[in-house]
N, C-alpha and C positions, 0 to 999 in steps of 0.2 A: 562387613562388605566394604570394598574400596571403590572409589570413583576417581576418574581422571582429573576432574575439575570440580569446583564448587557449583558452577552452573549445571553441570551434568547431574549432580546429586539433587539439586533443587528441581530439575526437570523430571527426574525419576520419581521423586516423592509426590510431585504434582500429579503425574499421570496415575500413579498408584492410588492416590486419594480420590481422584475422579472416577476411576474404574470401579472402586469398591464403595463409593458413596460416603466417604469420611470427610467431614468439613475440617480440614487441617489448616492451621495457620502458623506463621513463623513468629516466634517471640524473640528470637535472636538471629540476626543475619549479618555477620561480620566477615571480614576477609579470611579469618582463621577459624571461625566457629559458626555452626548452624544449629538451631534448636527449634523443633516443631512440636506443637501440642494439638490435641483434638479440641475443637470448639464445642463439642457436645458434652453430655454429662458423664464423662469417663476420664480416667487418669492416664490415657495413652500419651506417650512422650517419646521423642526421638532426639538424640544428641549426637552431633558429628563434629569433628575438628580436623584441621590440617596436620598431616604428618610432617614432622620437622625436617627441613632440608629438601622437601618435595612439594609439588603442586597437588599431590594426591590428597583426597579427603577420605576419612574412614568413619563409619558409623561406630561410635563407642558404646552407646546404650540405646536400646529401643524396647518399648513395652511389647508384650506378647500379643495381646488381643484388645480389641475395642469392645466396650460394653454398651455403647450407645446405638440407637437404631440408624438405619440408612438416612442420610441427609438429602433432601430434595434441592436445597440450595448449597452452593459450595464456593467459598472465597477463592479457591484455586481456578475456578472457571473464569479466567480473565479474558479481556478482549484480544490480547496478544495470542493466548492459547487457542481461542476459537479461530482466529485468522490463520494460524499455521495449520490447524487440524483440517480446515475446510478450504485450503488454498486451491485444490484441484477443482472444487465446485465453483469457486470464483473465476477460475480460468475458463471453464465451460460457459459460465453465465455471469458476466460482470454486473447484471441487474438483479442478482440474488438478494432478495429482500429480507429484512430482519424477522418478519413473521414466519417465513419458511425456515430461516436459520434457527429460530427458537424451537420449532417443531422437530427439526433434524437433531438438534442437541438432545432434546428430551427422548427421542426415539433411540438414538445410538448409545446414550449413557443412562439408560434405565430410569427415566423420569426426571433427570437433572433439569432444573429450571434456571434460566438466565434472563436478565432484563433486556428490554428492547434497546435501551441506551447502550448497553454493553455490546449488543449486536451491531448497532450503528458504528460504534468505534472499531469493532472487528472488521467491518466491511471497508472502512477507510484504510485501516492498516494493511488488509489483504491486497487491495488495489494498489497501494503504494509499493508493496513487495513485488507485485507483478509488473507494474508499469515503471517503477523507479520514481524518484522525486523530481519535481519540476526543475530544481537546480541541476540535477544530473542530466536532464534532457537538454538544457541550454548549453551545457559543456560540449554537446555533440553537434552543435550547429554548424561548425566549419566542415565536419565530415558530411553532414546532410547536404550542405550547399555544394560541396565538391561532387557528391554522387549525382545530384540533379543535373549539374553541368556535364557530367560524363555521359549520362543516358539520353540527354536532350540537348544536343549541341546547338540547335537553332533556337532554343528557348532563351528567355531572359530571367535571370535570377540575381538579384542584387542584395548583398548583405552589408549592412552598415553597423559599426560599433564605435564606442567612445572609450577613452581610457579613464580608469579610476584615478582621481587626483591624488589619492593617498598612497597607492602602491603601484600605479601604472598598469594594472591588470585590465584586459579588454572587457567591456561591459556591453551586452547586447543592446542595440538601439532600435533598428527596424529591418524588415526583410520583405522583399517584393518577389512574388512568384508569378511567372508568365510562361506557361507551357506552350510550345509551338503548335501542338495539335489543337489546343483550344483556340488559339489565334486563327488558324486555318479554318477550323470549324465555324467560327463566327463570320469570317469573310465569305465563305462559300455556301453556308447553309442556314444562316440566321436572318431574321428581319433586321433592317437597318435601325435598330433601337439599342441603346446601351444605357443601362441604369446603374448609377453609382450610389452606394450606401455604406454605412458604417455602424458598428456597435462596440460598446465598451467590453473589455475583457476583465472579468472579476477574478483575477488570479494573483499570484504572488508578485508578478512584475507589472500588473495592470496594463495600461495602454489601450489600444483600439484595433479592431479588425476592419479594414476597408475592403470592399469588394466591387467588382465590375461584372454585371450580369446582363446577358442578352436574352432574346426570345427566339426560339427555333421555329421551324415551319408549323409545328403543332401548337404553337403559342405556349410552350413549356419553358421553364427557366433553364438557361445555359450559362454556366459560370465561365468567365473569360480570364480574369486575373484577380489576384487578391494580395493584400499586404498587411503585415503586422507593424504598427507604428506606435510611437510614444503618446500621440494625441491626435 
């Protein structure tokens, strides 16, 4: 059999091993060669290599059958594989917990057992695939700022940045958000009380979140404005 790329071949072998319950591992994984063996008590082996002058990989030798019983644990069941296989479940429910994930993997793949730590890593990977990385989000800040100013011309949105001394690239510093609707709501329907508070942001860029909160006629919290700042 021929495969378009090395990664395609690895993916196909991984899926085949998991569906059939064979604990297959890679003993050789180079740019031009791949070799897999069964971790059970059998002599199953697969060898594939790159065709000269092409990106195509071809299976050169493969054993006919496995002689070992079905494996309940499988090294091919990685956190990355779980994240991609259950990505739609994460889209529907970002709070998809590892305990449920372990049961779903066992049910869908005929008793396959995965560890709780693998499921935790899979959840982090899946959410990153869905939401994107924090660095990617911050590169969109100018567009976000422009869109807020477009839809709320009476609001106040202030974006500050500094320049990286090494390469001159802009670096996010702080951002203030003040929607006009919230300002009007505070002036027309809230008690004359304004509480200011802040909390630390435990993310890649750290900093702090400052907020101004009022009390409405039912004595419930009414957000007025907030800002992300460096300290």
